[in-house]
Steps between C-alpha positions, in 0.01 A plus 500: 500500500165602642535576868244321717501698820275244668802266519710763678491531878316798647808626680702490178231702321500747787878525471470570128232765565740676741771515237253614235395784731863596552564513125184699449625751758831527321317561171291772660804662658676504164216685336312206351765278342827326585753337262448129453838425658378670817186282504715191452733611782210543741329180390818298565691683772271734701609436864282236663258486207687444173522152351862445605464689829205307642501152655318274252689205352645596160725213392431134424188294456317680782579844358455679170799380300795260514857620457793277400648473854164377634510193277798352680875537541613459138467863392687642800771238476565580133520872579744411778710305248504805275611749763728280716810567286440876544473468878810280518695743283415785732579304809409521867341847479248405228135572570178383334221754465152369410233754408150385592537180700158347435430222744870451579514178295765634265723624779484173687582283201760732351688557826506128575639419157753782505633353824531161329692672215741664743365840400315607816462882499602693809147641508177416323299824492130508406326821400136438584259795547217287645524450876272198473718332235811573705355301787402214269850496354657508846286209621571293187875563508533422870345160429686444172856606584760403751559752778834599341342572160196674647728735691622633165150608389406866552204707389568849367266794443661618178805458279831416667600817686878468440730375232473124465610205286297198402185404312167679457206275402141584417237248389163638386569844641526734200154396375349633825660846480222763465508585133367792297260419220503694173272534197550635150240749374531699174872431506546645848595318822254501789527358851225290649344636819241352735181677606203409719207329336225464760632246745776393262757640265534604137780596263566844348789643301721802570786631280816311590787682670835538325657191662225256398457657157874475428503137615214414266674667207813301586295179467364615165851570366611150600191350340570691181133605480260717702256326734149474361215733580329392822796285607522461881772339701733532797837667513723557802733798430602494866651146466863627468463694827352195672784271387757754609327536836468131581857427388605774740871475579559165327864554408576146389272212420202397288130573457247242381139580416240233412152599390244456223523737208641561155772681315381847395411428137277212608353687796375787286373300204202641310276213614576567868304821477341473853831440679577226747340627822293238683379388840534166683250376753480138617699371201275668245609782268282807450516811292293688759779662698253720687308214662569405862784743581727347758377143430656443159853534365565750221785434265644604165756309292860620503670677209834316517660745256418776746648289780816444295530875444442571869762250618775623265414865568548422872862410428477124461613280214231297324550131565221331311129453433312171456172334585451317827543158344846592373598659830410187697640244252821701475537497876471128574127440508540143374761425766294656780191305388701174493637567848154564645357193325775287651399618845124473442324246724269358233376523145231755588772737628707447185195569282437826693864605437467434129175698490676787674777499238240492220311802641823695528613424143217409262420769237132496586572560866780707655781401269463759224266750667768580757827662401824558687751783456834549671752773561848506658758736639853386563410129482424240234129420470477401135520134603140515621376557145696241299182330372242669285619859512247733334693829524450557127127550562551797729 
């Protein structure tokens, strides 16, 4: 994607310039270079300036990308079908914890369908770091939900502070975690850093610390071969600590993560030598992650083998791993589509529903690019992965 700044509003460019100046100041303060993960953290989450902290529209046709919940209710309703047995098994004290609430579309559709399934959680907690998105979620949910259901919604500033039971759900969250980048040079592991380059940024390499180096060697052992000279990619050695932190005191229940990515052996293939890092701006994909800081999303695909390791190391049992198509079909997508079609006012509405289902499931769209992985503690969650389980690939 070539970025045409003439098509971007002057105030947006000024906003980006402010964030660029902040990152430059951080680079200067650090002695001339910061790790790439720190650049990504500032670009996405710097208070008031980062992509997810500022007020521009992110989701849907008017934003930079479309997530599954923005297409309509089918995705959220299928997830509700998957987790409802867990919530009913736990009983009246069960809570639902969504990380990164987006526009609020998922919460509205999921909570409504959970109520219809007699699996309403005692509380629906949303962890959303962006004050602007919190307000958008609040407005949407007040309009979408009954007063009784809306009263169960709460926004939290971090993981659940006390022991709790229920379901943790995260859709397209792990891909936005600030990730280190590594490179292989003369058989050694280096970490990618960011320096100033005039008014922009450039990459440089520093010797990797022990944690990142050990994680790269772990990948090589699983591959059965060293990574090639010049190979660059992303690796998140802090992922186990993040999963443990967000699960918090979850003493009984399930965790479900949906995101785009690969099992480890596919992620670190020889022909993926530049990694998976990319930017999204106005529905276009770019490899220039340094352009327009604060105005474009930065994302890297998820290593689902690493996520499986992180979940089990956090004390949970592995429940299953499949692509999004299998997750939705295995949790009553066809029945939910038929129910909505029966209620649709005309053929145009029924066509839109069928298009929604296609986007969610077709291999060339979200169906195979997105994967789902589940974990459980003290409950049965294997039922959510009865179709198309791909655990053998991990």
